[in-house]
C-alpha positions in Angstrom: -26.6 -31.1 -34.1 -23.3 -30.7 -32.2 -22.7 -31.1 -28.5 -22.7 -27.3 -28.1 -26.2 -27.0 -29.7 -27.7 -29.4 -27.2 -26.1 -27.8 -24.3 -27.3 -24.4 -25.4 -30.9 -25.7 -25.8 -30.9 -27.3 -22.3 -29.5 -24.2 -20.7 -32.1 -22.0 -22.4 -35.2 -24.2 -21.7 -34.3 -26.3 -18.7 -34.3 -25.3 -15.2 -30.6 -25.2 -13.9 -30.9 -27.6 -11.0 -27.9 -29.7 -12.1 -24.3 -29.0 -13.0 -23.5 -31.8 -15.3 -20.3 -32.5 -17.1 -20.6 -31.2 -20.7 -21.0 -34.5 -22.5 -24.2 -35.2 -24.4 -24.9 -38.9 -24.4 -26.8 -40.5 -27.2 -26.5 -44.2 -26.8 -25.1 -46.9 -24.5 -24.4 -50.5 -24.2 -23.0 -52.4 -21.1 -20.5 -50.3 -19.4 -19.9 -47.9 -22.3 -21.7 -44.8 -23.6 -21.3 -42.7 -26.8 -21.8 -39.0 -27.1 -23.6 -37.3 -30.1 -20.2 -37.1 -31.8 -19.7 -40.7 -31.3 -16.9 -40.5 -28.7 -16.8 -43.5 -26.5 -16.6 -43.3 -22.7 -16.6 -45.8 -19.8 -19.4 -45.0 -17.4 -18.0 -44.8 -13.9 -21.1 -43.4 -12.3 -23.8 -45.8 -13.3 -26.6 -43.1 -12.9 -25.8 -43.0 -9.2 -25.9 -46.8 -9.0 -29.1 -47.2 -11.0 -27.2 -49.1 -13.6 -25.7 -52.0 -11.6 -26.7 -54.4 -14.4 -25.2 -52.1 -17.0 -26.8 -50.2 -19.7 -29.6 -51.8 -21.7 -29.1 -55.2 -20.2 -30.6 -57.5 -23.0 -32.7 -59.6 -20.6 -34.3 -56.6 -19.0 -34.8 -54.9 -22.4 -36.6 -58.1 -23.5 -38.8 -58.2 -20.5 -39.6 -54.4 -20.9 -40.6 -55.0 -24.5 -42.6 -58.1 -23.9 -44.6 -56.4 -21.1 -45.0 -53.2 -23.0 -46.7 -55.3 -25.8 -49.3 -56.5 -23.3 -50.2 -53.8 -20.8 -48.2 -51.0 -19.1 -50.5 -49.5 -16.5 -53.6 -50.4 -14.6 -53.3 -48.1 -11.6 -53.8 -49.7 -8.2 -57.6 -49.4 -8.7 -57.3 -52.8 -10.3 -55.0 -55.7 -9.8 -52.5 -56.9 -12.4 -50.6 -60.1 -13.0 -47.0 -58.8 -12.4 -47.3 -57.1 -9.0 -48.1 -60.3 -7.0 -45.1 -62.0 -8.5 -42.7 -59.2 -7.9 -43.9 -58.9 -4.3 -43.3 -62.6 -3.7 -39.9 -62.7 -5.4 -38.6 -59.5 -3.7 -39.8 -60.6 -0.3 -38.2 -64.1 -0.8 -34.9 -62.5 -2.0 -34.6 -60.0 0.8 -36.1 -62.1 3.6 -38.9 -59.8 4.5 -42.7 -60.3 4.8 -44.2 -57.4 2.8 -43.3 -54.8 0.2 -44.9 -51.6 -0.9 -44.1 -50.4 -4.5 -43.5 -46.8 -5.5 -41.6 -45.0 -8.3 -38.7 -42.8 -7.2 -36.2 -43.3 -4.3 -37.6 -40.2 -2.6 -41.1 -41.8 -2.7 -39.8 -44.9 -1.1 -38.2 -42.8 1.7 -41.4 -40.9 2.2 -43.2 -44.2 2.4 -40.8 -45.5 5.1 -41.2 -42.3 7.1 -45.0 -42.6 6.9 -44.9 -46.2 7.9 -42.6 -45.4 10.9 -44.9 -42.7 12.2 -48.0 -44.9 11.7 -46.3 -47.7 13.7 -45.3 -45.2 16.3 -48.8 -44.1 16.9 -50.6 -47.4 16.5 -48.2 -49.9 18.0 -45.7 -48.0 20.2 -48.4 -45.6 21.6 -46.6 -42.2 20.9 -49.0 -39.3 21.4 -50.7 -38.0 18.3 -48.4 -35.8 16.1 -45.4 -36.2 18.6 -43.5 -38.8 16.7 -39.7 -38.2 16.2 -37.5 -39.8 13.7 -33.6 -39.6 14.1 -31.4 -39.2 11.1 -27.7 -38.6 10.4 -25.7 -35.4 9.5 -24.6 -35.3 5.8 -27.5 -37.6 4.9 -29.0 -37.7 1.4 -32.5 -39.3 1.3 -34.0 -37.3 -1.6 -35.3 -33.8 -2.5 -38.9 -33.5 -1.2 -39.8 -30.8 1.2 -40.0 -33.2 4.1 -36.7 -34.9 3.3 -34.8 -31.7 2.8 -36.2 -30.7 6.1 -33.7 -32.9 7.9 -30.7 -32.5 5.6 -27.6 -30.8 7.1 -26.6 -29.5 3.7 -27.7 -25.8 3.6 -27.7 -25.8 -0.3 -30.5 -28.5 -0.3 -32.9 -26.6 1.8 -32.0 -22.8 1.3 -35.1 -21.1 0.1 -37.5 -23.9 0.6 -38.7 -23.4 4.1 -40.6 -23.7 6.4 -39.2 -27.1 7.4 -41.2 -30.2 8.3 -40.9 -30.9 12.0 -40.3 -34.2 13.8 -36.7 -34.9 13.0 -33.5 -34.9 14.9 -30.0 -35.0 13.4 -27.1 -36.7 15.0 -23.5 -37.4 13.8 -23.1 -40.3 11.4 -21.2 -43.3 12.7 -21.7 -42.4 16.3 -23.9 -45.0 18.1 -23.6 -43.2 21.5 -25.2 -40.1 19.9 -28.1 -42.3 18.8 -28.7 -43.6 22.3 -28.5 -40.1 23.7 -31.0 -38.7 21.3 -33.8 -41.3 21.8 -36.9 -40.2 23.8 -40.1 -42.0 24.5 -41.5 -40.4 21.4 -38.8 -41.8 19.0 -40.3 -43.9 16.4 -37.4 -44.7 14.1 -33.8 -44.1 13.1 -33.1 -43.9 9.5 -29.6 -44.3 8.1 -27.6 -44.9 5.0 -25.3 -47.9 5.7 -22.7 -46.1 3.3 -23.3 -42.4 2.7 -23.0 -42.0 -1.1 -23.8 -38.3 -1.7 -21.6 -37.3 1.4 -18.6 -38.6 -0.3 -18.8 -42.4 0.0 -18.4 -42.3 3.8 -18.2 -45.7 5.5 -19.1 -45.9 9.2 -16.8 -47.6 11.8 -16.9 -51.3 11.7 -19.5 -52.6 14.1 -21.6 -49.4 13.9 -24.6 -50.9 12.3 -24.7 -53.8 14.7 -24.5 -51.5 17.7 -27.3 -49.4 16.1 -29.5 -52.4 15.7 -29.0 -53.4 19.5 -29.7 -49.8 20.6 -33.0 -49.7 18.5 -34.1 -53.1 19.8 -33.4 -52.0 23.4 -35.5 -48.7 23.1 -38.3 -50.2 20.8 -37.3 -48.0 17.9 -37.5 -49.0 14.3 -34.3 -49.2 12.2 -34.8 -48.0 8.6 -31.9 -48.5 6.2 -31.8 -46.4 3.1 -30.2 -48.8 0.5 -31.4 -47.0 -2.5 -27.8 -46.3 -3.6 -25.8 -48.8 -1.5 -28.1 -51.8 -2.0 -28.8 -54.4 -4.8 -25.2 -55.6 -5.0 -23.4 -52.2 -5.2 -21.4 -52.6 -2.0 -20.5 -56.2 -2.5 -23.5 -57.8 -0.7 -27.2 -57.8 -1.6 -27.5 -55.0 1.0 -24.7 -53.0 2.6 -26.2 -54.0 6.0 -25.4 -57.6 5.2 -21.7 -56.9 5.9 -22.6 -56.8 9.6 -25.4 -59.3 9.3 -27.9 -56.6 10.4 -31.5 -56.9 9.4 -33.4 -53.5 9.6 -37.1 -53.3 10.2 -37.5 -51.5 6.9 -35.3 -51.0 3.9 -35.9 -48.6 1.0 -34.6 -49.7 -2.4 -34.7 -48.2 -5.9 -32.4 -47.3 -8.6 -31.0 -50.6 -9.7 -34.4 -52.2 -9.0 -35.2 -51.4 -12.6 -31.7 -51.9 -14.0 -32.0 -48.2 -15.2 -35.1 -48.7 -17.4 -37.6 -46.6 -15.5 -38.3 -45.3 -12.0 -39.2 -48.2 -9.7 -38.7 -48.2 -5.9 -40.1 -50.1 -3.0 -40.1 -50.5 0.8 -39.6 -53.9 2.1 -40.1 -54.8 5.8 -42.0 -56.5 8.5 -45.7 -57.3 8.3 -46.4 -55.7 11.6 -45.3 -52.3 10.2 -46.3 -52.3 6.5 -49.5 -54.1 7.3 -50.7 -51.0 9.2 -51.5 -49.3 5.9 -55.2 -49.2 5.0 -56.8 -48.5 1.6 -56.6 -44.9 1.0 -53.7 -44.2 3.6 -51.0 -44.2 0.9 -50.7 -44.8 -2.8 -49.3 -44.0 -6.2 -50.9 -44.2 -9.7 -47.7 -45.8 -11.3 -46.3 -47.5 -8.3 -46.7 -51.3 -8.9 -47.6 -51.0 -12.6 -47.3 -54.2 -14.6 -44.5 -52.6 -16.7 -42.4 -51.5 -13.7 -43.0 -54.9 -11.9 -42.0 -56.9 -15.0 -38.8 -55.0 -15.4 -38.0 -55.2 -11.7 -38.6 -59.0 -11.7 -36.0 -59.5 -14.5 -33.6 -56.9 -13.0 -33.5 -58.9 -9.7 -33.1 -62.2 -11.6 -30.1 -60.7 -13.5 -28.5 -59.6 -10.2 -28.7 -63.1 -8.7 -27.9 -65.2 -12.0 -24.9 -63.1 -12.8 -23.7 -63.0 -9.2 -23.4 -59.2 -9.3 -22.9 -58.7 -5.5 -20.1 -61.2 -5.6 -18.5 -59.4 -8.6 -18.7 -56.1 -6.8 -17.0 -57.5 -3.8 -14.1 -59.0 -5.7 -13.6 -56.2 -8.2 -14.3 -53.4 -5.6 -11.4 -54.8 -3.4 -9.1 -54.9 -6.4 -10.2 -51.4 -7.6 -9.6 -49.8 -4.1 -6.2 -51.6 -3.7 -5.1 -50.2 -7.1 -6.3 -46.7 -6.4 -4.6 -46.6 -2.9 -1.4 -47.6 -4.6 -1.3 -44.5 -6.8 1.4 -42.1 -5.7 -0.4 -38.9 -6.0 0.2 -35.5 -4.2 -3.6 -34.7 -4.6 -5.2 -37.8 -2.8 -6.1 -37.6 0.9 -8.0 -40.9 1.1 -9.6 -43.8 -0.8 -12.6 -45.4 0.8 -15.6 -47.4 -0.1 -17.5 -50.7 -0.1 -17.7 -52.9 -3.1 -17.9 -50.8 -6.3 -19.1 -47.7 -4.4 -15.7 -45.9 -4.0 -14.7 -42.3 -3.2 -11.4 -40.7 -3.8 -11.1 -37.7 -1.5 -8.7 -35.0 -2.6 -6.7 -32.7 -0.5 -8.0 -29.1 0.0 -5.0 -27.7 -2.0 -5.9 -29.9 -5.0 -8.5 -27.2 -6.1 -11.6 -29.4 -5.9 -12.7 -32.7 -7.7 -14.5 -31.1 -10.7 -11.2 -30.3 -12.8 -10.2 -34.0 -12.3 -13.5 -35.3 -13.4 -13.3 -33.0 -16.5 -9.8 -34.4 -17.3 -11.1 -37.9 -16.9 -13.9 -37.1 -19.3 -11.4 -36.0 -21.8 -9.7 -39.3 -21.4 -12.9 -41.3 -21.9 -14.0 -41.9 -18.4 -17.3 -40.4 -16.9 -17.1 -39.9 -13.2 -18.7 -37.1 -11.1 -17.5 -35.0 -8.1 -19.5 -35.1 -4.9 -19.2 -32.6 -2.0 -16.6 -30.8 -4.1 -13.5 -32.7 -3.0 -14.5 -36.3 -3.7 -14.4 -38.2 -7.0 -17.0 -41.0 -6.9 -16.3 -44.1 -8.9 -19.2 -46.6 -9.3 -19.0 -48.4 -12.5 -21.8 -51.1 -13.5 -21.2 -54.3 -11.6 -20.9 -56.1 -14.9 -17.6 -54.4 -15.6 -14.7 -56.7 -16.7 -11.2 -56.6 -15.0 -9.8 -55.6 -18.4 -12.0 -52.6 -18.6 -11.3 -51.7 -15.0 -7.5 -52.0 -15.7 -7.9 -49.5 -18.7 -9.9 -47.2 -16.4 -7.1 -47.4 -13.8 -4.4 -46.5 -16.4 -6.3 -43.3 -17.2 -7.1 -42.5 -13.5 -3.4 -42.9 -12.6 -2.4 -40.5 -15.2 -5.0 -37.9 -14.0 -4.2 -38.2 -10.3 -0.4 -38.6 -10.6 
């Protein structure tokens, strides 16, 4: 079958909830993918940072196969021999006391929201059903009904009301707005340390540290959504680490499985996650032995191959080179580590045509918020491959 045949089938039988580039990928290895007609591309999106370890990392593949040959699922009705080990290793790596495993990133966010409300009622003493959670404008935390209820993007929630109550939206990067929004009923503030979907928006330096102090002063939980920014992507284990800030809860996912299957988790303090009781929350597949074995090896690869350090070094180089491009179309280059956004001027006509031209030249990147090209290659990328990518990017932007 040709590319056009696959596209026609997907458009006919699949709901049109995405606007993908018209490339049909059939296989992948490391930082490279090949389409059904065997054309080779450099992956500069990494499945929205799920592939920090690269495509089909051999160590994680081996762990997947070895576990699949033993047992894949028990449900949480029974215990398995992989979840305790993942729990210990994840907590030791992140410096937290407890974890709660789920599947998708949105499930991890929902879990953190439930944990924050539970803590608000049981520990802080907020009156029943009055808990408030503060979030930021232009956030992206997922697609569930509750999560889109506190988005500021009309497209994400149009036609899906009524909205779930209990949320306040404040400007991103504005610590004073957070302090002004807090009331006695505020249970938590949830924030992305770097807003990926919003166009790779980095807050002012010192913002997270100030946010941490405000939350401490008002007895409000700080929740960091590090599903896209965490696990090495931004040049530290977590983007919060740039300011030595330790949130009360962190949501993680995507690269937690090195792109093998949906695996997510919330890590945090015992005084918060320890409030859950049997039956109060759960997931059939969350914490499965297959997911846990894969996540354990994915984390080991992250540490053994020093991927956060690679992202820091190569990200600084990549951004410097992008900023040096003399382009009439570029407004700004910004990012942390290997999560980089190139914002185009309004007169450039949007980022989509640039992404399509990059595709023709063998680079897969994707527009976000119409005017931003997001570059987020696997953290295993070599400087040589990055230099080749830069040569193509220069040609397209200049």
